[in-house]
PQR file with spaces between the fields and no chain letter, atoms N, CA, C, O and H, PARSE charges and radii, in Angstrom:
ATOM       1  N    THR     1      16.484    3.007   13.870 -0.4000 1.5000
ATOM       2  CA   THR     1      15.278    2.356   14.349 -0.0000 2.0000
ATOM       3  C    THR     1      14.958    1.163   13.463  0.5500 1.7000
ATOM       4  O    THR     1      15.160    1.200   12.249 -0.5500 1.4000
ATOM       5  N    GLU     2      14.462    0.117   14.080 -0.4000 1.5000
ATOM       6  CA   GLU     2      14.056   -1.066   13.332 -0.0000 2.0000
ATOM       7  C    GLU     2      12.550   -1.083   13.178  0.5500 1.7000
ATOM       8  O    GLU     2      11.826   -0.723   14.107 -0.5500 1.4000
ATOM       9  H    GLU     2      14.298    0.087   15.066  0.4000 1.0000
ATOM      10  N    CYS     3      12.064   -1.503   12.004 -0.4000 1.5000
ATOM      11  CA   CYS     3      10.620   -1.573   11.814 -0.0000 2.0000
ATOM      12  C    CYS     3      10.110   -3.008   11.936  0.5500 1.7000
ATOM      13  O    CYS     3       8.906   -3.223   12.074 -0.5500 1.4000
ATOM      14  H    CYS     3      12.652   -1.795   11.250  0.4000 1.0000
ATOM      15  N    ARG     4      11.007   -3.988   11.887 -0.4000 1.5000
ATOM      16  CA   ARG     4      10.696   -5.396   12.095 -0.0000 2.0000
ATOM      17  C    ARG     4       9.815   -6.028   11.011  0.5500 1.7000
ATOM      18  O    ARG     4       9.212   -7.075   11.249 -0.5500 1.4000
ATOM      19  H    ARG     4      11.985   -3.814   11.775  0.4000 1.0000
ATOM      20  N    LYS     5       9.730   -5.422    9.849 -0.4000 1.5000
ATOM      21  CA   LYS     5       8.964   -6.018    8.755 -0.0000 2.0000
ATOM      22  C    LYS     5       9.786   -7.130    8.127  0.5500 1.7000
ATOM      23  O    LYS     5      11.014   -7.054    8.079 -0.5500 1.4000
ATOM      24  H    LYS     5      10.220   -4.572    9.656  0.4000 1.0000
ATOM      25  N    CYS     6       9.106   -8.164    7.645 -0.4000 1.5000
ATOM      26  CA   CYS     6       9.762   -9.297    6.997 -0.0000 2.0000
ATOM      27  C    CYS     6       9.308   -9.385    5.541  0.5500 1.7000
ATOM      28  O    CYS     6       8.181   -9.022    5.206 -0.5500 1.4000
ATOM      29  H    CYS     6       8.109   -8.225    7.683  0.4000 1.0000
ATOM      30  N    PHE     7      10.200   -9.869    4.688 -0.4000 1.5000
ATOM      31  CA   PHE     7       9.897   -9.982    3.270 -0.0000 2.0000
ATOM      32  C    PHE     7      10.377  -11.321    2.742  0.5500 1.7000
ATOM      33  O    PHE     7      11.393  -11.846    3.199 -0.5500 1.4000
ATOM      34  H    PHE     7      11.116  -10.164    4.960  0.4000 1.0000
ATOM      35  N    LYS     8       9.651  -11.875    1.784 -0.4000 1.5000
ATOM      36  CA   LYS     8      10.008  -13.170    1.214 -0.0000 2.0000
ATOM      37  C    LYS     8      11.158  -13.080    0.226  0.5500 1.7000
ATOM      38  O    LYS     8      11.914  -14.039    0.066 -0.5500 1.4000
ATOM      39  H    LYS     8       8.825  -11.449    1.413  0.4000 1.0000
ATOM      40  N    GLY     9      11.298  -11.949   -0.434 -0.4000 1.5000
ATOM      41  CA   GLY     9      12.355  -11.818   -1.434 -0.0000 2.0000
ATOM      42  C    GLY     9      13.301  -10.676   -1.128  0.5500 1.7000
ATOM      43  O    GLY     9      12.917   -9.678   -0.518 -0.5500 1.4000
ATOM      44  H    GLY     9      10.684  -11.171   -0.304  0.4000 1.0000
ATOM      45  N    ARG    10      14.542  -10.833   -1.559 -0.4000 1.5000
ATOM      46  CA   ARG    10      15.558   -9.801   -1.343 -0.0000 2.0000
ATOM      47  C    ARG    10      15.156   -8.492   -2.009  0.5500 1.7000
ATOM      48  O    ARG    10      15.349   -7.421   -1.434 -0.5500 1.4000
ATOM      49  H    ARG    10      14.854  -11.644   -2.055  0.4000 1.0000
ATOM      50  N    SER    11      14.600   -8.566   -3.215 -0.4000 1.5000
ATOM      51  CA   SER    11      14.243   -7.338   -3.931 -0.0000 2.0000
ATOM      52  C    SER    11      13.165   -6.560   -3.187  0.5500 1.7000
ATOM      53  O    SER    11      13.179   -5.329   -3.177 -0.5500 1.4000
ATOM      54  H    SER    11      14.444   -9.437   -3.682  0.4000 1.0000
ATOM      55  N    ARG    12      12.237   -7.272   -2.569 -0.4000 1.5000
ATOM      56  CA   ARG    12      11.191   -6.585   -1.798 -0.0000 2.0000
ATOM      57  C    ARG    12      11.770   -5.933   -0.548  0.5500 1.7000
ATOM      58  O    ARG    12      11.356   -4.840   -0.163 -0.5500 1.4000
ATOM      59  H    ARG    12      12.226   -8.271   -2.577  0.4000 1.0000
ATOM      60  N    LEU    13      12.716   -6.598    0.076 -0.4000 1.5000
ATOM      61  CA   LEU    13      13.385   -6.013    1.241 -0.0000 2.0000
ATOM      62  C    LEU    13      14.143   -4.752    0.836  0.5500 1.7000
ATOM      63  O    LEU    13      14.039   -3.721    1.502 -0.5500 1.4000
ATOM      64  H    LEU    13      13.053   -7.486   -0.237  0.4000 1.0000
ATOM      65  N    LEU    14      14.894   -4.831   -0.240 -0.4000 1.5000
ATOM      66  CA   LEU    14      15.663   -3.671   -0.689 -0.0000 2.0000
ATOM      67  C    LEU    14      14.742   -2.519   -1.067  0.5500 1.7000
ATOM      68  O    LEU    14      15.047   -1.360   -0.786 -0.5500 1.4000
ATOM      69  H    LEU    14      14.979   -5.668   -0.781  0.4000 1.0000
ATOM      70  N    ASN    15      13.630   -2.830   -1.696 -0.4000 1.5000
ATOM      71  CA   ASN    15      12.649   -1.805   -2.048 -0.0000 2.0000
ATOM      72  C    ASN    15      12.104   -1.141   -0.784  0.5500 1.7000
ATOM      73  O    ASN    15      11.960    0.080   -0.729 -0.5500 1.4000
ATOM      74  H    ASN    15      13.383   -3.772   -1.925  0.4000 1.0000
ATOM      75  N    HIS    16      11.802   -1.953    0.228 -0.4000 1.5000
ATOM      76  CA   HIS    16      11.290   -1.421    1.493 -0.0000 2.0000
ATOM      77  C    HIS    16      12.335   -0.554    2.199  0.5500 1.7000
ATOM      78  O    HIS    16      11.997    0.483    2.770 -0.5500 1.4000
ATOM      79  H    HIS    16      11.919   -2.945    0.183  0.4000 1.0000
ATOM      80  N    LEU    17      13.574   -0.967    2.162 -0.4000 1.5000
ATOM      81  CA   LEU    17      14.630   -0.204    2.830 -0.0000 2.0000
ATOM      82  C    LEU    17      14.709    1.225    2.302  0.5500 1.7000
ATOM      83  O    LEU    17      15.097    2.136    3.034 -0.5500 1.4000
ATOM      84  H    LEU    17      13.848   -1.810    1.698  0.4000 1.0000
ATOM      85  N    GLN    18      14.349    1.423    1.051 -0.4000 1.5000
ATOM      86  CA   GLN    18      14.358    2.768    0.475 -0.0000 2.0000
ATOM      87  C    GLN    18      13.420    3.701    1.241  0.5500 1.7000
ATOM      88  O    GLN    18      13.670    4.905    1.312 -0.5500 1.4000
ATOM      89  H    GLN    18      14.034    0.683    0.457  0.4000 1.0000
ATOM      90  N    THR    19      12.352    3.160    1.809 -0.4000 1.5000
ATOM      91  CA   THR    19      11.411    4.006    2.546 -0.0000 2.0000
ATOM      92  C    THR    19      12.047    4.581    3.805  0.5500 1.7000
ATOM      93  O    THR    19      11.621    5.625    4.299 -0.5500 1.4000
ATOM      94  H    THR    19      12.149    2.183    1.751  0.4000 1.0000
ATOM      95  N    HIS    20      13.066    3.901    4.323 -0.4000 1.5000
ATOM      96  CA   HIS    20      13.750    4.386    5.521 -0.0000 2.0000
ATOM      97  C    HIS    20      14.915    5.316    5.177  0.5500 1.7000
ATOM      98  O    HIS    20      15.333    6.129    6.001 -0.5500 1.4000
ATOM      99  H    HIS    20      13.412    3.053    3.922  0.4000 1.0000
ATOM     100  N    MET    21      15.433    5.190    3.956 -0.4000 1.5000
ATOM     101  CA   MET    21      16.638    5.933    3.597 -0.0000 2.0000
ATOM     102  C    MET    21      16.374    7.174    2.753  0.5500 1.7000
ATOM     103  O    MET    21      17.270    8.002    2.589 -0.5500 1.4000
ATOM     104  H    MET    21      15.094    4.530    3.286  0.4000 1.0000
ATOM     105  N    THR    22      15.181    7.322    2.220 -0.4000 1.5000
ATOM     106  CA   THR    22      14.903    8.477    1.371 -0.0000 2.0000
ATOM     107  C    THR    22      14.038    9.489    2.106  0.5500 1.7000
ATOM     108  O    THR    22      13.326    9.161    3.055 -0.5500 1.4000
ATOM     109  H    THR    22      14.453    6.649    2.353  0.4000 1.0000
ATOM     110  N    GLN    23      14.121   10.711    1.645 -0.4000 1.5000
ATOM     111  CA   GLN    23      13.329   11.777    2.248 -0.0000 2.0000
ATOM     112  C    GLN    23      11.861   11.580    1.886  0.5500 1.7000
ATOM     113  O    GLN    23      11.532   11.263    0.743 -0.5500 1.4000
ATOM     114  H    GLN    23      14.699   10.978    0.874  0.4000 1.0000
ATOM     115  N    LYS    24      10.999   11.767    2.851 -0.4000 1.5000
ATOM     116  CA   LYS    24       9.565   11.589    2.635 -0.0000 2.0000
ATOM     117  C    LYS    24       8.953   12.940    2.290  0.5500 1.7000
ATOM     118  O    LYS    24       8.633   13.741    3.168 -0.5500 1.4000
ATOM     119  H    LYS    24      11.267   12.025    3.779  0.4000 1.0000
ATOM     120  N    MET    25       8.798   13.171    0.993 -0.4000 1.5000
ATOM     121  CA   MET    25       8.376   14.477    0.503 -0.0000 2.0000
ATOM     122  C    MET    25       6.876   14.574    0.245  0.5500 1.7000
ATOM     123  O    MET    25       6.353   15.673    0.059 -0.5500 1.4000
ATOM     124  H    MET    25       9.058   12.520    0.280  0.4000 1.0000
ATOM     125  N    PHE    26       6.184   13.449    0.231 -0.4000 1.5000
ATOM     126  CA   PHE    26       4.762   13.450   -0.094 -0.0000 2.0000
ATOM     127  C    PHE    26       3.962   13.265    1.192  0.5500 1.7000
ATOM     128  O    PHE    26       4.033   12.214    1.830 -0.5500 1.4000
ATOM     129  H    PHE    26       6.609   12.556    0.382  0.4000 1.0000
ATOM     130  N    VAL    27       3.205   14.284    1.567 -0.4000 1.5000
ATOM     131  CA   VAL    27       2.515   14.304    2.854 -0.0000 2.0000
ATOM     132  C    VAL    27       1.006   14.283    2.652  0.5500 1.7000
ATOM     133  O    VAL    27       0.469   15.023    1.828 -0.5500 1.4000
ATOM     134  H    VAL    27       3.147   15.138    1.050  0.4000 1.0000
ATOM     135  N    CYS    28       0.333   13.434    3.406 -0.4000 1.5000
ATOM     136  CA   CYS    28      -1.124   13.356    3.371 -0.0000 2.0000
ATOM     137  C    CYS    28      -1.704   14.585    4.074  0.5500 1.7000
ATOM     138  O    CYS    28      -1.373   14.864    5.226 -0.5500 1.4000
ATOM     139  H    CYS    28       0.770   12.833    4.076  0.4000 1.0000
ATOM     140  N    VAL    29      -2.563   15.309    3.375 -0.4000 1.5000
ATOM     141  CA   VAL    29      -3.152   16.515    3.967 -0.0000 2.0000
ATOM     142  C    VAL    29      -4.197   16.171    5.020  0.5500 1.7000
ATOM     143  O    VAL    29      -4.546   17.018    5.843 -0.5500 1.4000
ATOM     144  H    VAL    29      -2.831   15.082    2.439  0.4000 1.0000
ATOM     145  N    GLU    30      -4.698   14.947    5.006 -0.4000 1.5000
ATOM     146  CA   GLU    30      -5.718   14.531    5.972 -0.0000 2.0000
ATOM     147  C    GLU    30      -5.129   14.179    7.338  0.5500 1.7000
ATOM     148  O    GLU    30      -5.665   14.580    8.371 -0.5500 1.4000
ATOM     149  H    GLU    30      -4.414   14.259    4.338  0.4000 1.0000
ATOM     150  N    CYS    31      -4.021   13.426    7.340 -0.4000 1.5000
ATOM     151  CA   CYS    31      -3.498   12.936    8.623 -0.0000 2.0000
ATOM     152  C    CYS    31      -2.030   13.271    8.881  0.5500 1.7000
ATOM     153  O    CYS    31      -1.539   13.050    9.988 -0.5500 1.4000
ATOM     154  H    CYS    31      -3.586   13.100    6.501  0.4000 1.0000
ATOM     155  N    GLY    32      -1.322   13.800    7.885 -0.4000 1.5000
ATOM     156  CA   GLY    32       0.065   14.186    8.080 -0.0000 2.0000
ATOM     157  C    GLY    32       1.087   13.089    7.860  0.5500 1.7000
ATOM     158  O    GLY    32       2.287   13.347    7.963 -0.5500 1.4000
ATOM     159  H    GLY    32      -1.721   13.979    6.986  0.4000 1.0000
ATOM     160  N    LYS    33       0.654   11.873    7.561 -0.4000 1.5000
ATOM     161  CA   LYS    33       1.602   10.791    7.306 -0.0000 2.0000
ATOM     162  C    LYS    33       2.367   11.108    6.029  0.5500 1.7000
ATOM     163  O    LYS    33       1.791   11.598    5.058 -0.5500 1.4000
ATOM     164  H    LYS    33      -0.321   11.664    7.477  0.4000 1.0000
ATOM     165  N    SER    34       3.683   10.822    6.033 -0.4000 1.5000
ATOM     166  CA   SER    34       4.499   11.171    4.873 -0.0000 2.0000
ATOM     167  C    SER    34       5.048    9.929    4.179  0.5500 1.7000
ATOM     168  O    SER    34       5.205    8.868    4.783 -0.5500 1.4000
ATOM     169  H    SER    34       4.151   10.424    6.822  0.4000 1.0000
ATOM     170  N    PHE    35       5.335   10.098    2.884 -0.4000 1.5000
ATOM     171  CA   PHE    35       5.760    8.992    2.037 -0.0000 2.0000
ATOM     172  C    PHE    35       6.905    9.428    1.140  0.5500 1.7000
ATOM     173  O    PHE    35       7.020   10.602    0.790 -0.5500 1.4000
ATOM     174  H    PHE    35       5.208   10.960    2.393  0.4000 1.0000
ATOM     175  N    SER    36       7.746    8.480    0.773 -0.4000 1.5000
ATOM     176  CA   SER    36       8.858    8.777   -0.128 -0.0000 2.0000
ATOM     177  C    SER    36       8.432    8.685   -1.589  0.5500 1.7000
ATOM     178  O    SER    36       9.135    9.182   -2.470 -0.5500 1.4000
ATOM     179  H    SER    36       7.653    7.526    1.058  0.4000 1.0000
ATOM     180  N    ARG    37       7.295    8.059   -1.855 -0.4000 1.5000
ATOM     181  CA   ARG    37       6.798    7.917   -3.226 -0.0000 2.0000
ATOM     182  C    ARG    37       5.386    8.471   -3.339  0.5500 1.7000
ATOM     183  O    ARG    37       4.551    8.269   -2.457 -0.5500 1.4000
ATOM     184  H    ARG    37       6.724    7.656   -1.139  0.4000 1.0000
ATOM     185  N    LYS    38       5.133    9.171   -4.434 -0.4000 1.5000
ATOM     186  CA   LYS    38       3.805    9.731   -4.676 -0.0000 2.0000
ATOM     187  C    LYS    38       2.763    8.621   -4.794  0.5500 1.7000
ATOM     188  O    LYS    38       1.640    8.762   -4.307 -0.5500 1.4000
ATOM     189  H    LYS    38       5.811    9.335   -5.150  0.4000 1.0000
ATOM     190  N    ALA    39       3.137    7.518   -5.440 -0.4000 1.5000
ATOM     191  CA   ALA    39       2.204    6.400   -5.607 -0.0000 2.0000
ATOM     192  C    ALA    39       1.765    5.841   -4.255  0.5500 1.7000
ATOM     193  O    ALA    39       0.608    5.455   -4.090 -0.5500 1.4000
ATOM     194  H    ALA    39       4.049    7.404   -5.835  0.4000 1.0000
ATOM     195  N    SER    40       2.671    5.796   -3.298 -0.4000 1.5000
ATOM     196  CA   SER    40       2.331    5.301   -1.960 -0.0000 2.0000
ATOM     197  C    SER    40       1.349    6.236   -1.269  0.5500 1.7000
ATOM     198  O    SER    40       0.431    5.784   -0.585 -0.5500 1.4000
ATOM     199  H    SER    40       3.611    6.109   -3.432  0.4000 1.0000
ATOM     200  N    LEU    41       1.542    7.532   -1.446 -0.4000 1.5000
ATOM     201  CA   LEU    41       0.605    8.507   -0.887 -0.0000 2.0000
ATOM     202  C    LEU    41      -0.778    8.324   -1.504  0.5500 1.7000
ATOM     203  O    LEU    41      -1.787    8.368   -0.800 -0.5500 1.4000
ATOM     204  H    LEU    41       2.289    7.899   -2.001  0.4000 1.0000
ATOM     205  N    MET    42      -0.822    8.119   -2.806 -0.4000 1.5000
ATOM     206  CA   MET    42      -2.109    7.972   -3.483 -0.0000 2.0000
ATOM     207  C    MET    42      -2.866    6.735   -2.992  0.5500 1.7000
ATOM     208  O    MET    42      -4.082    6.781   -2.808 -0.5500 1.4000
ATOM     209  H    MET    42      -0.002    8.083   -3.377  0.4000 1.0000
ATOM     210  N    VAL    43      -2.150    5.639   -2.784 -0.4000 1.5000
ATOM     211  CA   VAL    43      -2.785    4.434   -2.244 -0.0000 2.0000
ATOM     212  C    VAL    43      -3.273    4.705   -0.821  0.5500 1.7000
ATOM     213  O    VAL    43      -4.384    4.318   -0.461 -0.5500 1.4000
ATOM     214  H    VAL    43      -1.162    5.602   -2.934  0.4000 1.0000
ATOM     215  N    HIS    44      -2.450    5.366   -0.018 -0.4000 1.5000
ATOM     216  CA   HIS    44      -2.813    5.696    1.362 -0.0000 2.0000
ATOM     217  C    HIS    44      -4.076    6.548    1.423  0.5500 1.7000
ATOM     218  O    HIS    44      -4.926    6.339    2.288 -0.5500 1.4000
ATOM     219  H    HIS    44      -1.547    5.681   -0.310  0.4000 1.0000
ATOM     220  N    GLN    45      -4.202    7.497    0.516 -0.4000 1.5000
ATOM     221  CA   GLN    45      -5.343    8.414    0.541 -0.0000 2.0000
ATOM     222  C    GLN    45      -6.680    7.694    0.385  0.5500 1.7000
ATOM     223  O    GLN    45      -7.724    8.243    0.738 -0.5500 1.4000
ATOM     224  H    GLN    45      -3.511    7.667   -0.188  0.4000 1.0000
ATOM     225  N    ARG    46      -6.657    6.488   -0.133 -0.4000 1.5000
ATOM     226  CA   ARG    46      -7.896    5.708   -0.251 -0.0000 2.0000
ATOM     227  C    ARG    46      -8.501    5.410    1.114  0.5500 1.7000
ATOM     228  O    ARG    46      -9.706    5.183    1.222 -0.5500 1.4000
ATOM     229  H    ARG    46      -5.809    6.042   -0.420  0.4000 1.0000
ATOM     230  N    ILE    47      -7.677    5.408    2.157 -0.4000 1.5000
ATOM     231  CA   ILE    47      -8.183    5.221    3.520 -0.0000 2.0000
ATOM     232  C    ILE    47      -9.163    6.340    3.849  0.5500 1.7000
ATOM     233  O    ILE    47     -10.208    6.108    4.457 -0.5500 1.4000
ATOM     234  H    ILE    47      -6.698    5.592    2.070  0.4000 1.0000
ATOM     235  N    HIS    48      -8.816    7.547    3.443 -0.4000 1.5000
ATOM     236  CA   HIS    48      -9.635    8.713    3.763 -0.0000 2.0000
ATOM     237  C    HIS    48     -10.807    8.896    2.801  0.5500 1.7000
ATOM     238  O    HIS    48     -11.878    9.348    3.205 -0.5500 1.4000
ATOM     239  H    HIS    48      -7.968    7.736    2.949  0.4000 1.0000
ATOM     240  N    THR    49     -10.608    8.544    1.528 -0.4000 1.5000
ATOM     241  CA   THR    49     -11.660    8.761    0.526 -0.0000 2.0000
ATOM     242  C    THR    49     -12.648    7.607    0.445  0.5500 1.7000
ATOM     243  O    THR    49     -13.772    7.770   -0.029 -0.5500 1.4000
ATOM     244  H    THR    49      -9.738    8.176    1.199  0.4000 1.0000
ATOM     245  N    GLY    50     -12.213    6.429    0.918 -0.4000 1.5000
ATOM     246  CA   GLY    50     -13.068    5.251    0.816 -0.0000 2.0000
ATOM     247  C    GLY    50     -13.051    4.615   -0.563  0.5500 1.7000
ATOM     248  O    GLY    50     -13.820    3.690   -0.828 -0.5500 1.4000
ATOM     249  H    GLY    50     -11.300    6.297    1.303  0.4000 1.0000
ATOM     250  N    GLU    51     -12.182    5.099   -1.447 -0.4000 1.5000
ATOM     251  CA   GLU    51     -12.098    4.542   -2.803 -0.0000 2.0000
ATOM     252  C    GLU    51     -11.659    3.083   -2.749  0.5500 1.7000
ATOM     253  O    GLU    51     -10.711    2.737   -2.045 -0.5500 1.4000
ATOM     254  H    GLU    51     -11.558    5.850   -1.232  0.4000 1.0000
ATOM     255  N    ARG    52     -12.355    2.235   -3.497 -0.4000 1.5000
ATOM     256  CA   ARG    52     -12.049    0.806   -3.558 -0.0000 2.0000
ATOM     257  C    ARG    52     -12.127    0.378   -5.025  0.5500 1.7000
ATOM     258  O    ARG    52     -13.127   -0.202   -5.449 -0.5500 1.4000
ATOM     259  H    ARG    52     -13.126    2.516   -4.069  0.4000 1.0000
ATOM     260  N    PRO    53     -11.075    0.662   -5.802 -0.5600 1.5000
ATOM     261  CA   PRO    53     -11.138    0.470   -7.248  0.2800 2.0000
ATOM     262  C    PRO    53     -10.987   -0.965   -7.753  0.5500 1.7000
ATOM     263  O    PRO    53     -11.173   -1.214   -8.945 -0.5500 1.4000
ATOM     264  N    TYR    54     -10.661   -1.898   -6.889 -0.4000 1.5000
ATOM     265  CA   TYR    54     -10.438   -3.279   -7.325 -0.0000 2.0000
ATOM     266  C    TYR    54     -11.618   -4.150   -6.915  0.5500 1.7000
ATOM     267  O    TYR    54     -11.900   -4.314   -5.728 -0.5500 1.4000
ATOM     268  H    TYR    54     -10.511   -1.695   -5.921  0.4000 1.0000
ATOM     269  N    LYS    55     -12.312   -4.713   -7.924 -0.4000 1.5000
ATOM     270  CA   LYS    55     -13.525   -5.488   -7.648 -0.0000 2.0000
ATOM     271  C    LYS    55     -13.339   -6.948   -8.044  0.5500 1.7000
ATOM     272  O    LYS    55     -12.816   -7.255   -9.115 -0.5500 1.4000
ATOM     273  H    LYS    55     -12.083   -4.579   -8.888  0.4000 1.0000
ATOM     274  N    CYS    56     -13.776   -7.842   -7.160 -0.4000 1.5000
ATOM     275  CA   CYS    56     -13.739   -9.275   -7.413 -0.0000 2.0000
ATOM     276  C    CYS    56     -14.774   -9.620   -8.486  0.5500 1.7000
ATOM     277  O    CYS    56     -15.931   -9.209   -8.395 -0.5500 1.4000
ATOM     278  H    CYS    56     -14.200   -7.593   -6.290  0.4000 1.0000
ATOM     279  N    LYS    57     -14.352  -10.373   -9.498 -0.4000 1.5000
ATOM     280  CA   LYS    57     -15.258  -10.768  -10.579 -0.0000 2.0000
ATOM     281  C    LYS    57     -16.235  -11.850  -10.136  0.5500 1.7000
ATOM     282  O    LYS    57     -17.286  -12.033  -10.751 -0.5500 1.4000
ATOM     283  H    LYS    57     -13.412  -10.707   -9.572  0.4000 1.0000
ATOM     284  N    GLU    58     -15.893  -12.559   -9.076 -0.4000 1.5000
ATOM     285  CA   GLU    58     -16.747  -13.650   -8.592 -0.0000 2.0000
ATOM     286  C    GLU    58     -17.882  -13.160   -7.699  0.5500 1.7000
ATOM     287  O    GLU    58     -19.028  -13.578   -7.862 -0.5500 1.4000
ATOM     288  H    GLU    58     -15.040  -12.410   -8.576  0.4000 1.0000
ATOM     289  N    CYS    59     -17.565  -12.274   -6.754 -0.4000 1.5000
ATOM     290  CA   CYS    59     -18.570  -11.890   -5.759 -0.0000 2.0000
ATOM     291  C    CYS    59     -18.802  -10.379   -5.662  0.5500 1.7000
ATOM     292  O    CYS    59     -19.611   -9.925   -4.853 -0.5500 1.4000
ATOM     293  H    CYS    59     -16.634  -11.935   -6.621  0.4000 1.0000
ATOM     294  N    GLU    60     -18.092   -9.598   -6.488 -0.4000 1.5000
ATOM     295  CA   GLU    60     -18.276   -8.146   -6.531 -0.0000 2.0000
ATOM     296  C    GLU    60     -17.730   -7.394   -5.308  0.5500 1.7000
ATOM     297  O    GLU    60     -17.903   -6.179   -5.217 -0.5500 1.4000
ATOM     298  H    GLU    60     -17.435   -9.966   -7.146  0.4000 1.0000
ATOM     299  N    LYS    61     -17.078   -8.086   -4.372 -0.4000 1.5000
ATOM     300  CA   LYS    61     -16.483   -7.402   -3.227 -0.0000 2.0000
ATOM     301  C    LYS    61     -15.377   -6.486   -3.739  0.5500 1.7000
ATOM     302  O    LYS    61     -14.668   -6.835   -4.684 -0.5500 1.4000
ATOM     303  H    LYS    61     -16.937   -9.073   -4.446  0.4000 1.0000
ATOM     304  N    THR    62     -15.225   -5.314   -3.120 -0.4000 1.5000
ATOM     305  CA   THR    62     -14.234   -4.345   -3.581 -0.0000 2.0000
ATOM     306  C    THR    62     -13.103   -4.156   -2.572  0.5500 1.7000
ATOM     307  O    THR    62     -13.258   -4.407   -1.377 -0.5500 1.4000
ATOM     308  H    THR    62     -15.801   -5.031   -2.353  0.4000 1.0000
ATOM     309  N    PHE    63     -11.967   -3.705   -3.091 -0.4000 1.5000
ATOM     310  CA   PHE    63     -10.761   -3.551   -2.285 -0.0000 2.0000
ATOM     311  C    PHE    63     -10.027   -2.274   -2.671  0.5500 1.7000
ATOM     312  O    PHE    63     -10.112   -1.810   -3.808 -0.5500 1.4000
ATOM     313  H    PHE    63     -11.841   -3.501   -4.062  0.4000 1.0000
ATOM     314  N    SER    64      -9.310   -1.720   -1.714 -0.4000 1.5000
ATOM     315  CA   SER    64      -8.538   -0.506   -1.982 -0.0000 2.0000
ATOM     316  C    SER    64      -7.160   -0.831   -2.552  0.5500 1.7000
ATOM     317  O    SER    64      -6.513    0.031   -3.148 -0.5500 1.4000
ATOM     318  H    SER    64      -9.240   -2.097   -0.791  0.4000 1.0000
ATOM     319  N    ARG    65      -6.714   -2.061   -2.370 -0.4000 1.5000
ATOM     320  CA   ARG    65      -5.397   -2.472   -2.870 -0.0000 2.0000
ATOM     321  C    ARG    65      -5.524   -3.716   -3.745  0.5500 1.7000
ATOM     322  O    ARG    65      -6.290   -4.630   -3.442 -0.5500 1.4000
ATOM     323  H    ARG    65      -7.240   -2.761   -1.885  0.4000 1.0000
ATOM     324  N    ARG    66      -4.761   -3.733   -4.831 -0.4000 1.5000
ATOM     325  CA   ARG    66      -4.774   -4.874   -5.739 -0.0000 2.0000
ATOM     326  C    ARG    66      -4.319   -6.152   -5.024  0.5500 1.7000
ATOM     327  O    ARG    66      -4.852   -7.231   -5.281 -0.5500 1.4000
ATOM     328  H    ARG    66      -4.138   -2.991   -5.077  0.4000 1.0000
ATOM     329  N    SER    67      -3.336   -6.027   -4.128 -0.4000 1.5000
ATOM     330  CA   SER    67      -2.826   -7.204   -3.421 -0.0000 2.0000
ATOM     331  C    SER    67      -3.910   -7.844   -2.555  0.5500 1.7000
ATOM     332  O    SER    67      -3.940   -9.066   -2.406 -0.5500 1.4000
ATOM     333  H    SER    67      -2.904   -5.150   -3.919  0.4000 1.0000
ATOM     334  N    ASN    68      -4.795   -7.035   -1.988 -0.4000 1.5000
ATOM     335  CA   ASN    68      -5.890   -7.588   -1.190 -0.0000 2.0000
ATOM     336  C    ASN    68      -6.889   -8.320   -2.073  0.5500 1.7000
ATOM     337  O    ASN    68      -7.426   -9.353   -1.674 -0.5500 1.4000
ATOM     338  H    ASN    68      -4.770   -6.043   -2.110  0.4000 1.0000
ATOM     339  N    LEU    69      -7.145   -7.796   -3.271 -0.4000 1.5000
ATOM     340  CA   LEU    69      -8.019   -8.487   -4.222 -0.0000 2.0000
ATOM     341  C    LEU    69      -7.398   -9.815   -4.634  0.5500 1.7000
ATOM     342  O    LEU    69      -8.088  -10.832   -4.701 -0.5500 1.4000
ATOM     343  H    LEU    69      -6.709   -6.957   -3.596  0.4000 1.0000
ATOM     344  N    THR    70      -6.113   -9.809   -4.906 -0.4000 1.5000
ATOM     345  CA   THR    70      -5.422  -11.033   -5.312 -0.0000 2.0000
ATOM     346  C    THR    70      -5.525  -12.099   -4.227  0.5500 1.7000
ATOM     347  O    THR    70      -5.820  -13.258   -4.520 -0.5500 1.4000
ATOM     348  H    THR    70      -5.552   -8.983   -4.852  0.4000 1.0000
ATOM     349  N    ALA    71      -5.284  -11.714   -2.980 -0.4000 1.5000
ATOM     350  CA   ALA    71      -5.388  -12.664   -1.865 -0.0000 2.0000
ATOM     351  C    ALA    71      -6.822  -13.161   -1.721  0.5500 1.7000
ATOM     352  O    ALA    71      -7.045  -14.351   -1.498 -0.5500 1.4000
ATOM     353  H    ALA    71      -5.044  -10.772   -2.742  0.4000 1.0000
ATOM     354  N    HIS    72      -7.788  -12.267   -1.846 -0.4000 1.5000
ATOM     355  CA   HIS    72      -9.199  -12.634   -1.741 -0.0000 2.0000
ATOM     356  C    HIS    72      -9.603  -13.605   -2.846  0.5500 1.7000
ATOM     357  O    HIS    72     -10.337  -14.561   -2.598 -0.5500 1.4000
ATOM     358  H    HIS    72      -7.607  -11.301   -2.028  0.4000 1.0000
ATOM     359  N    SER    73      -9.128  -13.360   -4.060 -0.4000 1.5000
ATOM     360  CA   SER    73      -9.501  -14.190   -5.212 -0.0000 2.0000
ATOM     361  C    SER    73      -9.119  -15.648   -5.008  0.5500 1.7000
ATOM     362  O    SER    73      -9.764  -16.540   -5.558 -0.5500 1.4000
ATOM     363  H    SER    73      -8.532  -12.583   -4.262  0.4000 1.0000
ATOM     364  N    LYS    74      -8.098  -15.894   -4.237 -0.4000 1.5000
ATOM     365  CA   LYS    74      -7.652  -17.266   -3.973 -0.0000 2.0000
ATOM     366  C    LYS    74      -8.621  -18.023   -3.073  0.5500 1.7000
ATOM     367  O    LYS    74      -8.509  -19.241   -2.933 -0.5500 1.4000
ATOM     368  H    LYS    74      -7.574  -15.169   -3.789  0.4000 1.0000
ATOM     369  N    THR    75      -9.569  -17.317   -2.462 -0.4000 1.5000
ATOM     370  CA   THR    75     -10.532  -17.985   -1.579 -0.0000 2.0000
ATOM     371  C    THR    75     -11.698  -18.582   -2.358  0.5500 1.7000
ATOM     372  O    THR    75     -12.474  -19.357   -1.800 -0.5500 1.4000
ATOM     373  H    THR    75      -9.659  -16.328   -2.576  0.4000 1.0000
ATOM     374  N    HIS    76     -11.835  -18.240   -3.625 -0.4000 1.5000
ATOM     375  CA   HIS    76     -12.941  -18.765   -4.446 -0.0000 2.0000
ATOM     376  C    HIS    76     -12.571  -20.094   -5.058  0.5500 1.7000
ATOM     377  O    HIS    76     -13.374  -20.687   -5.779 -0.5500 1.4000
ATOM     378  H    HIS    76     -11.204  -17.611   -4.078  0.4000 1.0000
């Protein structure tokens, strides 16, 4: 199956490919979605808990993912 995701760098593509080739042993107890990495499950669980640990220093807006904070910070 193809997932059709695109990546800017080869290393990011190779990292993503691991999600398709490895066994997904970490399962979310809330929704049943499974992950190959524990860290990915922990980030996913923020959807259910509402945790938003990354805060913008300029406007105090919060985010569940560091990458979203980084993208937001560029708007200031």
